[in-house]
Biopython code that builds the backbone (N, CA, C, O; Angstrom):
import numpy as np
from Bio.PDB.StructureBuilder import StructureBuilder

atoms = [
    (1, "UNK", "N", (74.072, 88.381, 176.232)),
    (1, "UNK", "CA", (73.975, 89.616, 176.979)),
    (1, "UNK", "C", (74.895, 90.649, 176.355)),
    (1, "UNK", "O", (75.878, 90.313, 175.694)),
    (2, "UNK", "N", (74.569, 91.869, 176.568)),
    (2, "UNK", "CA", (75.396, 92.972, 176.097)),
    (2, "UNK", "C", (76.547, 93.176, 177.082)),
    (2, "UNK", "O", (76.356, 93.089, 178.295)),
    (3, "UNK", "N", (77.738, 93.446, 176.557)),
    (3, "UNK", "CA", (78.910, 93.688, 177.394)),
    (3, "UNK", "C", (79.437, 95.083, 177.107)),
    (3, "UNK", "O", (79.599, 95.472, 175.951)),
    (4, "UNK", "N", (79.703, 95.831, 178.169)),
    (4, "UNK", "CA", (80.349, 97.137, 178.064)),
    (4, "UNK", "C", (81.664, 97.033, 178.829)),
    (4, "UNK", "O", (81.689, 96.578, 179.972)),
    (5, "UNK", "N", (82.748, 97.453, 178.202)),
    (5, "UNK", "CA", (84.055, 97.423, 178.853)),
    (5, "UNK", "C", (84.376, 98.816, 179.375)),
    (5, "UNK", "O", (84.348, 99.782, 178.613)),
    (6, "UNK", "N", (84.681, 98.933, 180.664)),
    (6, "UNK", "CA", (85.002, 100.235, 181.245)),
    (6, "UNK", "C", (86.441, 100.654, 180.976)),
    (6, "UNK", "O", (86.809, 101.807, 181.200)),
    (7, "UNK", "N", (87.249, 99.724, 180.499)),
    (7, "UNK", "CA", (88.637, 100.038, 180.164)),
    (7, "UNK", "C", (88.917, 99.509, 178.761)),
    (7, "UNK", "O", (88.587, 98.370, 178.433)),
    (8, "UNK", "N", (89.527, 100.350, 177.951)),
    (8, "UNK", "CA", (89.787, 99.990, 176.553)),
    (8, "UNK", "C", (90.640, 98.728, 176.444)),
    (8, "UNK", "O", (90.394, 97.884, 175.583)),
    (9, "UNK", "N", (91.635, 98.598, 177.308)),
    (9, "UNK", "CA", (92.528, 97.441, 177.220)),
    (9, "UNK", "C", (91.792, 96.133, 177.487)),
    (9, "UNK", "O", (92.186, 95.093, 176.960)),
    (10, "UNK", "N", (90.722, 96.161, 178.302)),
    (10, "UNK", "CA", (89.936, 94.949, 178.538)),
    (10, "UNK", "C", (89.202, 94.516, 177.272)),
    (10, "UNK", "O", (89.114, 93.326, 176.973)),
    (11, "UNK", "N", (88.677, 95.492, 176.532)),
    (11, "UNK", "CA", (88.006, 95.185, 175.273)),
    (11, "UNK", "C", (89.014, 94.677, 174.244)),
    (11, "UNK", "O", (88.749, 93.702, 173.541)),
    (12, "UNK", "N", (90.170, 95.337, 174.157)),
    (12, "UNK", "CA", (91.202, 94.905, 173.210)),
    (12, "UNK", "C", (91.678, 93.496, 173.534)),
    (12, "UNK", "O", (91.919, 92.699, 172.628)),
    (13, "UNK", "N", (91.814, 93.184, 174.815)),
    (13, "UNK", "CA", (92.222, 91.849, 175.227)),
    (13, "UNK", "C", (91.180, 90.818, 174.791)),
    (13, "UNK", "O", (91.529, 89.740, 174.309)),
    (14, "UNK", "N", (89.908, 91.154, 174.962)),
    (14, "UNK", "CA", (88.820, 90.251, 174.570)),
    (14, "UNK", "C", (88.774, 90.040, 173.061)),
    (14, "UNK", "O", (88.419, 88.960, 172.590)),
    (15, "UNK", "N", (89.137, 91.080, 172.304)),
    (15, "UNK", "CA", (89.089, 91.018, 170.841)),
    (15, "UNK", "C", (90.400, 90.547, 170.225)),
    (15, "UNK", "O", (90.504, 90.448, 169.003)),
    (16, "UNK", "N", (91.392, 90.257, 171.043)),
    (16, "UNK", "CA", (92.682, 89.800, 170.531)),
    (16, "UNK", "C", (93.498, 90.899, 169.891)),
    (16, "UNK", "O", (94.345, 90.623, 169.041)),
    (17, "UNK", "N", (93.260, 92.149, 170.284)),
    (17, "UNK", "CA", (93.942, 93.290, 169.674)),
    (17, "UNK", "C", (94.985, 93.908, 170.594)),
    (17, "UNK", "O", (95.394, 95.049, 170.383)),
    (18, "UNK", "N", (95.414, 93.186, 171.593)),
    (18, "UNK", "CA", (96.369, 93.768, 172.537)),
    (18, "UNK", "C", (97.690, 94.078, 171.852)),
    (18, "UNK", "O", (98.104, 93.385, 170.923)),
    (19, "UNK", "N", (98.336, 95.121, 172.322)),
    (19, "UNK", "CA", (99.634, 95.493, 171.769)),
    (19, "UNK", "C", (100.559, 95.860, 172.919)),
    (19, "UNK", "O", (100.111, 96.119, 174.036)),
    (20, "UNK", "N", (101.839, 95.880, 172.632)),
    (20, "UNK", "CA", (102.806, 96.220, 173.668)),
    (20, "UNK", "C", (103.074, 95.045, 174.583)),
    (20, "UNK", "O", (102.850, 93.890, 174.220)),
    (21, "UNK", "N", (103.558, 95.355, 175.776)),
    (21, "UNK", "CA", (103.910, 94.333, 176.752)),
    (21, "UNK", "C", (102.656, 93.596, 177.232)),
    (21, "UNK", "O", (101.646, 94.217, 177.563)),
    (22, "UNK", "N", (102.737, 92.287, 177.262)),
    (22, "UNK", "CA", (101.605, 91.481, 177.719)),
    (22, "UNK", "C", (101.494, 91.561, 179.234)),
    (22, "UNK", "O", (102.483, 91.406, 179.951)),
    (23, "UNK", "N", (100.283, 91.806, 179.709)),
    (23, "UNK", "CA", (100.021, 91.890, 181.148)),
    (23, "UNK", "C", (99.781, 90.520, 181.761)),
    (23, "UNK", "O", (99.986, 90.317, 182.958)),
    (24, "UNK", "N", (99.341, 89.576, 180.921)),
    (24, "UNK", "CA", (98.917, 88.280, 181.427)),
    (24, "UNK", "C", (99.502, 87.156, 180.578)),
    (24, "UNK", "O", (99.903, 87.368, 179.434)),
    (25, "UNK", "N", (99.545, 85.965, 181.155)),
    (25, "UNK", "CA", (100.030, 84.792, 180.427)),
    (25, "UNK", "C", (99.015, 84.389, 179.356)),
    (25, "UNK", "O", (97.863, 84.823, 179.383)),
    (26, "UNK", "N", (99.455, 83.562, 178.423)),
    (26, "UNK", "CA", (98.575, 83.081, 177.355)),
    (26, "UNK", "C", (97.374, 82.339, 177.943)),
    (26, "UNK", "O", (96.257, 82.480, 177.447)),
    (27, "UNK", "N", (97.594, 81.559, 178.985)),
    (27, "UNK", "CA", (96.498, 80.811, 179.616)),
    (27, "UNK", "C", (95.422, 81.758, 180.157)),
    (27, "UNK", "O", (94.231, 81.519, 179.957)),
    (28, "UNK", "N", (95.831, 82.820, 180.833)),
    (28, "UNK", "CA", (94.879, 83.780, 181.401)),
    (28, "UNK", "C", (94.117, 84.478, 180.280)),
    (28, "UNK", "O", (92.900, 84.641, 180.361)),
    (29, "UNK", "N", (94.835, 84.891, 179.229)),
    (29, "UNK", "CA", (94.202, 85.579, 178.096)),
    (29, "UNK", "C", (93.184, 84.671, 177.413)),
    (29, "UNK", "O", (92.066, 85.096, 177.120)),
    (30, "UNK", "N", (93.571, 83.422, 177.159)),
    (30, "UNK", "CA", (92.655, 82.477, 176.503)),
    (30, "UNK", "C", (91.403, 82.237, 177.345)),
    (30, "UNK", "O", (90.290, 82.225, 176.820)),
    (31, "UNK", "N", (91.588, 82.049, 178.640)),
    (31, "UNK", "CA", (90.439, 81.822, 179.521)),
    (31, "UNK", "C", (89.569, 83.069, 179.631)),
    (31, "UNK", "O", (88.344, 82.961, 179.685)),
    (32, "UNK", "N", (90.186, 84.254, 179.665)),
    (32, "UNK", "CA", (89.439, 85.520, 179.706)),
    (32, "UNK", "C", (88.556, 85.638, 178.467)),
    (32, "UNK", "O", (87.369, 85.945, 178.574)),
    (33, "UNK", "N", (89.131, 85.397, 177.300)),
    (33, "UNK", "CA", (88.354, 85.467, 176.050)),
    (33, "UNK", "C", (87.215, 84.455, 176.063)),
    (33, "UNK", "O", (86.104, 84.752, 175.623)),
    (34, "UNK", "N", (87.496, 83.273, 176.566)),
    (34, "UNK", "CA", (86.477, 82.231, 176.666)),
    (34, "UNK", "C", (85.317, 82.683, 177.553)),
    (34, "UNK", "O", (84.152, 82.497, 177.202)),
    (35, "UNK", "N", (85.639, 83.275, 178.700)),
    (35, "UNK", "CA", (84.597, 83.745, 179.619)),
    (35, "UNK", "C", (83.795, 84.892, 179.007)),
    (35, "UNK", "O", (82.571, 84.925, 179.135)),
    (36, "UNK", "N", (84.470, 85.832, 178.346)),
    (36, "UNK", "CA", (83.779, 86.959, 177.713)),
    (36, "UNK", "C", (82.834, 86.438, 176.627)),
    (36, "UNK", "O", (81.707, 86.918, 176.504)),
    (37, "UNK", "N", (83.285, 85.464, 175.845)),
    (37, "UNK", "CA", (82.438, 84.860, 174.819)),
    (37, "UNK", "C", (81.210, 84.217, 175.466)),
    (37, "UNK", "O", (80.091, 84.382, 174.980)),
    (38, "UNK", "N", (81.417, 83.496, 176.545)),
    (38, "UNK", "CA", (80.296, 82.846, 177.210)),
    (38, "UNK", "C", (79.309, 83.881, 177.747)),
    (38, "UNK", "O", (78.097, 83.708, 177.617)),
    (39, "UNK", "N", (79.827, 84.967, 178.354)),
    (39, "UNK", "CA", (78.946, 86.031, 178.858)),
    (39, "UNK", "C", (78.119, 86.609, 177.720)),
    (39, "UNK", "O", (76.916, 86.823, 177.866)),
    (40, "UNK", "N", (78.765, 86.861, 176.586)),
    (40, "UNK", "CA", (78.059, 87.481, 175.455)),
    (40, "UNK", "C", (76.966, 86.576, 174.895)),
    (40, "UNK", "O", (75.966, 87.065, 174.371)),
    (41, "UNK", "N", (77.147, 85.271, 175.001)),
    (41, "UNK", "CA", (76.166, 84.328, 174.466)),
    (41, "UNK", "C", (75.081, 83.945, 175.478)),
    (41, "UNK", "O", (74.060, 83.366, 175.108)),
    (42, "UNK", "N", (75.305, 84.268, 176.748)),
    (42, "UNK", "CA", (74.331, 83.925, 177.787)),
    (42, "UNK", "C", (73.097, 84.819, 177.668)),
    (42, "UNK", "O", (73.197, 85.986, 177.289)),
    (43, "UNK", "N", (71.944, 84.263, 177.993)),
    (43, "UNK", "CA", (70.699, 85.037, 177.960)),
    (43, "UNK", "C", (70.607, 85.979, 179.156)),
    (43, "UNK", "O", (70.077, 87.085, 179.048)),
    (44, "UNK", "N", (71.130, 85.528, 180.301)),
    (44, "UNK", "CA", (71.076, 86.328, 181.527)),
    (44, "UNK", "C", (72.123, 85.816, 182.515)),
    (44, "UNK", "O", (72.792, 84.812, 182.270)),
    (45, "UNK", "N", (72.249, 86.525, 183.632)),
    (45, "UNK", "CA", (73.264, 86.130, 184.609)),
    (45, "UNK", "C", (72.912, 84.821, 185.313)),
    (45, "UNK", "O", (73.791, 84.177, 185.886)),
    (46, "UNK", "N", (71.665, 84.427, 185.280)),
    (46, "UNK", "CA", (71.275, 83.138, 185.873)),
    (46, "UNK", "C", (72.073, 82.002, 185.227)),
    (46, "UNK", "O", (72.487, 81.063, 185.906)),
    (47, "UNK", "N", (72.284, 82.095, 183.917)),
    (47, "UNK", "CA", (73.076, 81.076, 183.221)),
    (47, "UNK", "C", (74.509, 81.048, 183.738)),
    (47, "UNK", "O", (75.111, 79.980, 183.844)),
    (48, "UNK", "N", (75.059, 82.216, 184.060)),
    (48, "UNK", "CA", (76.425, 82.276, 184.582)),
    (48, "UNK", "C", (76.493, 81.679, 185.985)),
    (48, "UNK", "O", (77.451, 80.987, 186.328)),
    (49, "UNK", "N", (75.471, 81.952, 186.789)),
    (49, "UNK", "CA", (75.431, 81.446, 188.162)),
    (49, "UNK", "C", (75.360, 79.917, 188.197)),
    (49, "UNK", "O", (75.830, 79.297, 189.150)),
    (50, "UNK", "N", (74.784, 79.319, 187.177)),
    (50, "UNK", "CA", (74.591, 77.870, 187.148)),
    (50, "UNK", "C", (75.864, 77.100, 186.817)),
    (50, "UNK", "O", (75.915, 75.885, 187.008)),
    (51, "UNK", "N", (76.892, 77.786, 186.325)),
    (51, "UNK", "CA", (78.144, 77.109, 185.981)),
    (51, "UNK", "C", (79.063, 77.152, 187.195)),
    (51, "UNK", "O", (79.655, 78.189, 187.497)),
    (52, "UNK", "N", (79.178, 76.040, 187.878)),
    (52, "UNK", "CA", (79.919, 75.977, 189.143)),
    (52, "UNK", "C", (81.376, 76.417, 188.991)),
    (52, "UNK", "O", (81.916, 77.062, 189.890)),
    (53, "UNK", "N", (82.018, 76.082, 187.875)),
    (53, "UNK", "CA", (83.439, 76.418, 187.699)),
    (53, "UNK", "C", (83.683, 77.916, 187.582)),
    (53, "UNK", "O", (84.820, 78.366, 187.728)),
    (54, "UNK", "N", (82.634, 78.699, 187.319)),
    (54, "UNK", "CA", (82.784, 80.157, 187.239)),
    (54, "UNK", "C", (82.880, 80.783, 188.634)),
    (54, "UNK", "O", (83.385, 81.898, 188.766)),
    (55, "UNK", "N", (82.411, 80.095, 189.666)),
    (55, "UNK", "CA", (82.411, 80.629, 191.032)),
    (55, "UNK", "C", (81.826, 82.039, 191.055)),
    (55, "UNK", "O", (82.418, 82.959, 191.621)),
    (56, "UNK", "N", (80.672, 82.195, 190.441)),
    (56, "UNK", "CA", (79.976, 83.487, 190.380)),
    (56, "UNK", "C", (79.707, 83.955, 191.802)),
    (56, "UNK", "O", (79.128, 83.223, 192.604)),
    (57, "UNK", "N", (80.133, 85.190, 192.115)),
    (57, "UNK", "CA", (79.873, 85.695, 193.457)),
    (57, "UNK", "C", (79.701, 87.203, 193.481)),
    (57, "UNK", "O", (80.243, 87.926, 192.645)),
    (58, "UNK", "N", (78.936, 87.656, 194.457)),
    (58, "UNK", "CA", (78.757, 89.082, 194.723)),
    (58, "UNK", "C", (79.911, 89.506, 195.618)),
    (58, "UNK", "O", (80.192, 88.858, 196.626)),
    (59, "UNK", "N", (80.578, 90.592, 195.251)),
    (59, "UNK", "CA", (81.715, 91.055, 196.027)),
    (59, "UNK", "C", (81.252, 91.958, 197.168)),
    (59, "UNK", "O", (80.160, 92.524, 197.127)),
    (60, "UNK", "N", (82.090, 92.077, 198.167)),
    (60, "UNK", "CA", (81.761, 92.872, 199.353)),
    (60, "UNK", "C", (82.876, 93.870, 199.635)),
    (60, "UNK", "O", (83.844, 93.961, 198.879)),
    (61, "UNK", "N", (82.739, 94.605, 200.708)),
    (61, "UNK", "CA", (83.763, 95.559, 201.121)),
    (61, "UNK", "C", (83.874, 96.710, 200.147)),
    (61, "UNK", "O", (82.866, 97.301, 199.759)),
    (62, "UNK", "N", (85.116, 97.039, 199.741)),
    (62, "UNK", "CA", (85.325, 98.165, 198.829)),
    (62, "UNK", "C", (84.877, 97.855, 197.404)),
    (62, "UNK", "O", (84.884, 98.739, 196.548)),
    (63, "UNK", "N", (84.492, 96.619, 197.144)),
    (63, "UNK", "CA", (84.014, 96.233, 195.808)),
    (63, "UNK", "C", (82.511, 95.939, 195.817)),
    (63, "UNK", "O", (82.000, 95.240, 194.943)),
    (64, "UNK", "N", (81.819, 96.480, 196.809)),
    (64, "UNK", "CA", (80.373, 96.307, 196.926)),
    (64, "UNK", "C", (79.692, 96.816, 195.660)),
    (64, "UNK", "O", (80.019, 97.900, 195.175)),
    (65, "UNK", "N", (78.758, 96.052, 195.124)),
    (65, "UNK", "CA", (78.079, 96.412, 193.879)),
    (65, "UNK", "C", (78.665, 95.709, 192.670)),
    (65, "UNK", "O", (78.099, 95.763, 191.578)),
    (66, "UNK", "N", (79.805, 95.043, 192.864)),
    (66, "UNK", "CA", (80.437, 94.287, 191.784)),
    (66, "UNK", "C", (80.220, 92.796, 192.001)),
    (66, "UNK", "O", (79.950, 92.339, 193.111)),
    (67, "UNK", "N", (80.346, 92.058, 190.912)),
    (67, "UNK", "CA", (80.288, 90.605, 190.923)),
    (67, "UNK", "C", (81.565, 90.104, 190.271)),
    (67, "UNK", "O", (82.287, 90.873, 189.637)),
    (68, "UNK", "N", (81.846, 88.812, 190.425)),
    (68, "UNK", "CA", (83.018, 88.266, 189.746)),
    (68, "UNK", "C", (82.760, 86.831, 189.314)),
    (68, "UNK", "O", (81.943, 86.113, 189.892)),
    (69, "UNK", "N", (83.493, 86.443, 188.274)),
    (69, "UNK", "CA", (83.560, 85.037, 187.882)),
    (69, "UNK", "C", (85.033, 84.687, 187.741)),
    (69, "UNK", "O", (85.865, 85.543, 187.439)),
    (70, "UNK", "N", (85.337, 83.435, 187.960)),
    (70, "UNK", "CA", (86.714, 82.963, 187.912)),
    (70, "UNK", "C", (87.174, 82.835, 186.464)),
    (70, "UNK", "O", (86.462, 82.299, 185.615)),
    (71, "UNK", "N", (88.375, 83.336, 186.200)),
    (71, "UNK", "CA", (89.034, 83.143, 184.907)),
    (71, "UNK", "C", (89.997, 81.971, 185.051)),
    (71, "UNK", "O", (89.925, 80.999, 184.298)),
    (72, "UNK", "N", (90.889, 82.070, 186.016)),
    (72, "UNK", "CA", (91.764, 80.970, 186.427)),
    (72, "UNK", "C", (91.695, 80.931, 187.949)),
    (72, "UNK", "O", (90.957, 81.703, 188.559)),
    (73, "UNK", "N", (92.442, 80.057, 188.546)),
    (73, "UNK", "CA", (92.428, 79.988, 190.002)),
    (73, "UNK", "C", (92.864, 81.317, 190.626)),
    (73, "UNK", "O", (92.447, 81.655, 191.734)),
    (74, "UNK", "N", (93.700, 82.060, 189.911)),
    (74, "UNK", "CA", (94.285, 83.296, 190.435)),
    (74, "UNK", "C", (93.573, 84.567, 189.967)),
    (74, "UNK", "O", (93.625, 85.582, 190.662)),
    (75, "UNK", "N", (92.910, 84.536, 188.811)),
    (75, "UNK", "CA", (92.332, 85.744, 188.222)),
    (75, "UNK", "C", (90.814, 85.672, 188.127)),
    (75, "UNK", "O", (90.235, 84.603, 187.936)),
    (76, "UNK", "N", (90.178, 86.848, 188.268)),
    (76, "UNK", "CA", (88.729, 86.978, 188.193)),
    (76, "UNK", "C", (88.351, 88.113, 187.252)),
    (76, "UNK", "O", (89.105, 89.075, 187.108)),
    (77, "UNK", "N", (87.195, 88.011, 186.615)),
    (77, "UNK", "CA", (86.609, 89.144, 185.901)),
    (77, "UNK", "C", (85.649, 89.795, 186.886)),
    (77, "UNK", "O", (84.742, 89.145, 187.407)),
    (78, "UNK", "N", (85.855, 91.078, 187.136)),
    (78, "UNK", "CA", (84.965, 91.837, 188.012)),
    (78, "UNK", "C", (84.030, 92.651, 187.133)),
    (78, "UNK", "O", (84.468, 93.270, 186.164)),
    (79, "UNK", "N", (82.736, 92.653, 187.468)),
    (79, "UNK", "CA", (81.769, 93.357, 186.629)),
    (79, "UNK", "C", (80.565, 93.826, 187.428)),
    (79, "UNK", "O", (80.294, 93.341, 188.527)),
    (80, "UNK", "N", (79.841, 94.795, 186.839)),
    (80, "UNK", "CA", (78.560, 95.266, 187.370)),
    (80, "UNK", "C", (77.469, 94.680, 186.488)),
    (80, "UNK", "O", (77.714, 94.321, 185.336)),
    (81, "UNK", "N", (76.280, 94.586, 187.031)),
    (81, "UNK", "CA", (75.121, 94.166, 186.254)),
    (81, "UNK", "C", (74.129, 95.318, 186.281)),
    (81, "UNK", "O", (73.743, 95.784, 187.353)),
    (82, "UNK", "N", (73.719, 95.776, 185.114)),
    (82, "UNK", "CA", (72.742, 96.858, 185.052)),
    (82, "UNK", "C", (71.534, 96.391, 184.261)),
    (82, "UNK", "O", (71.609, 95.428, 183.498)),
    (83, "UNK", "N", (70.452, 97.064, 184.446)),
    (83, "UNK", "CA", (69.232, 96.791, 183.682)),
    (83, "UNK", "C", (68.987, 97.990, 182.791)),
    (83, "UNK", "O", (69.126, 99.126, 183.245)),
    (84, "UNK", "N", (68.627, 97.770, 181.534)),
    (84, "UNK", "CA", (68.374, 98.870, 180.602)),
    (84, "UNK", "C", (66.905, 99.262, 180.621)),
    (84, "UNK", "O", (66.023, 98.426, 180.426)),
    (85, "UNK", "N", (66.656, 100.537, 180.857)),
    (85, "UNK", "CA", (65.293, 101.063, 180.774)),
    (85, "UNK", "C", (64.391, 100.595, 181.894)),
    (85, "UNK", "O", (64.818, 99.858, 182.783)),
    (86, "UNK", "N", (63.152, 101.021, 181.848)),
    (86, "UNK", "CA", (62.170, 100.633, 182.854)),
    (86, "UNK", "C", (61.698, 99.205, 182.653)),
    (86, "UNK", "O", (61.393, 98.501, 183.616)),
    (87, "UNK", "N", (61.641, 98.785, 181.408)),
    (87, "UNK", "CA", (61.283, 97.404, 181.104)),
    (87, "UNK", "C", (62.588, 96.671, 180.848)),
    (87, "UNK", "O", (63.381, 97.070, 179.994)),
    (88, "UNK", "N", (62.802, 95.604, 181.588)),
    (88, "UNK", "CA", (64.060, 94.885, 181.450)),
    (88, "UNK", "C", (64.032, 94.073, 180.168)),
    (88, "UNK", "O", (63.313, 93.080, 180.061)),
    (89, "UNK", "N", (64.822, 94.507, 179.200)),
    (89, "UNK", "CA", (64.936, 93.792, 177.938)),
    (89, "UNK", "C", (66.103, 92.822, 178.016)),
    (89, "UNK", "O", (66.000, 91.663, 177.616)),
    (90, "UNK", "N", (67.203, 93.315, 178.534)),
    (90, "UNK", "CA", (68.358, 92.457, 178.708)),
    (90, "UNK", "C", (69.204, 92.999, 179.837)),
    (90, "UNK", "O", (69.164, 94.187, 180.157)),
    (91, "UNK", "N", (69.969, 92.107, 180.433)),
    (91, "UNK", "CA", (70.919, 92.543, 181.438)),
    (91, "UNK", "C", (72.189, 92.962, 180.709)),
    (91, "UNK", "O", (72.551, 92.382, 179.685)),
    (92, "UNK", "N", (72.848, 93.955, 181.236)),
    (92, "UNK", "CA", (74.089, 94.434, 180.648)),
    (92, "UNK", "C", (75.203, 94.172, 181.643)),
    (92, "UNK", "O", (75.120, 94.585, 182.799)),
    (93, "UNK", "N", (76.239, 93.491, 181.198)),
    (93, "UNK", "CA", (77.398, 93.255, 182.041)),
    (93, "UNK", "C", (78.436, 94.311, 181.711)),
    (93, "UNK", "O", (78.850, 94.441, 180.559)),
    (94, "UNK", "N", (78.858, 95.066, 182.716)),
    (94, "UNK", "CA", (79.887, 96.085, 182.549)),
    (94, "UNK", "C", (81.165, 95.530, 183.157)),
    (94, "UNK", "O", (81.284, 95.431, 184.378)),
    (95, "UNK", "N", (82.130, 95.163, 182.300)),
    (95, "UNK", "CA", (83.378, 94.579, 182.775)),
    (95, "UNK", "C", (84.244, 95.686, 183.360)),
    (95, "UNK", "O", (84.598, 96.641, 182.668)),
    (96, "UNK", "N", (84.578, 95.554, 184.631)),
    (96, "UNK", "CA", (85.344, 96.561, 185.360)),
    (96, "UNK", "C", (86.837, 96.258, 185.369)),
    (96, "UNK", "O", (87.653, 97.166, 185.211)),
    (97, "UNK", "N", (87.202, 94.994, 185.551)),
    (97, "UNK", "CA", (88.616, 94.692, 185.722)),
    (97, "UNK", "C", (88.870, 93.205, 185.549)),
    (97, "UNK", "O", (87.965, 92.381, 185.683)),
    (98, "UNK", "N", (90.120, 92.879, 185.250)),
    (98, "UNK", "CA", (90.626, 91.513, 185.300)),
    (98, "UNK", "C", (91.664, 91.562, 186.395)),
    (98, "UNK", "O", (92.741, 92.127, 186.202)),
    (99, "UNK", "N", (91.365, 90.983, 187.540)),
    (99, "UNK", "CA", (92.218, 91.194, 188.707)),
    (99, "UNK", "C", (92.834, 89.907, 189.212)),
    (99, "UNK", "O", (92.305, 88.811, 189.028)),
    (100, "UNK", "N", (93.984, 90.087, 189.863)),
    (100, "UNK", "CA", (94.619, 88.999, 190.576)),
    (100, "UNK", "C", (93.877, 88.868, 191.896)),
    (100, "UNK", "O", (93.895, 89.785, 192.717)),
    (101, "UNK", "N", (93.242, 87.762, 192.097)),
    (101, "UNK", "CA", (92.369, 87.545, 193.253)),
    (101, "UNK", "C", (93.122, 87.669, 194.578)),
    (101, "UNK", "O", (92.516, 87.978, 195.604)),
    (102, "UNK", "N", (94.423, 87.434, 194.566)),
    (102, "UNK", "CA", (95.191, 87.390, 195.807)),
    (102, "UNK", "C", (96.001, 88.641, 196.075)),
    (102, "UNK", "O", (96.822, 88.652, 196.992)),
    (103, "UNK", "N", (95.790, 89.714, 195.288)),
    (103, "UNK", "CA", (96.519, 90.967, 195.541)),
    (103, "UNK", "C", (95.567, 92.050, 195.917)),
    (103, "UNK", "O", (95.984, 93.180, 196.169)),
]
sb = StructureBuilder()
sb.init_structure("model")
sb.init_model(0)
sb.init_chain("A")
sb.init_seg("    ")
for serial, (resi, resn, name, xyz) in enumerate(atoms, 1):
    if name == "N":
        sb.init_residue(resn, " ", resi, " ")
    sb.init_atom(name, np.array(xyz, "f"), 0.0, 1.0, " ", f" {name:<3s}", serial, name[0])
structure = sb.get_structure()
């Protein structure tokens, strides 16, 4: 699937190009990169939903319209799913945030 990052630092984190003070532990960064790689190689979101450890879910409340998958027990990747054009060629995942699930 195609991935669009809404924040430059999320793309840099995925590409291993982060600079300055680290926002996350090595474990979180490694798992984030792993999840982004898996999203990019998936044919569609159905493949993501089938992986139980991802805890794929539709968010509610002030995050209505977003979905998330688990990075670690504490962190999630929040994203939107869009369809390109009138004929659906591929789903596009727009990564919105890497958030602490408990804050």
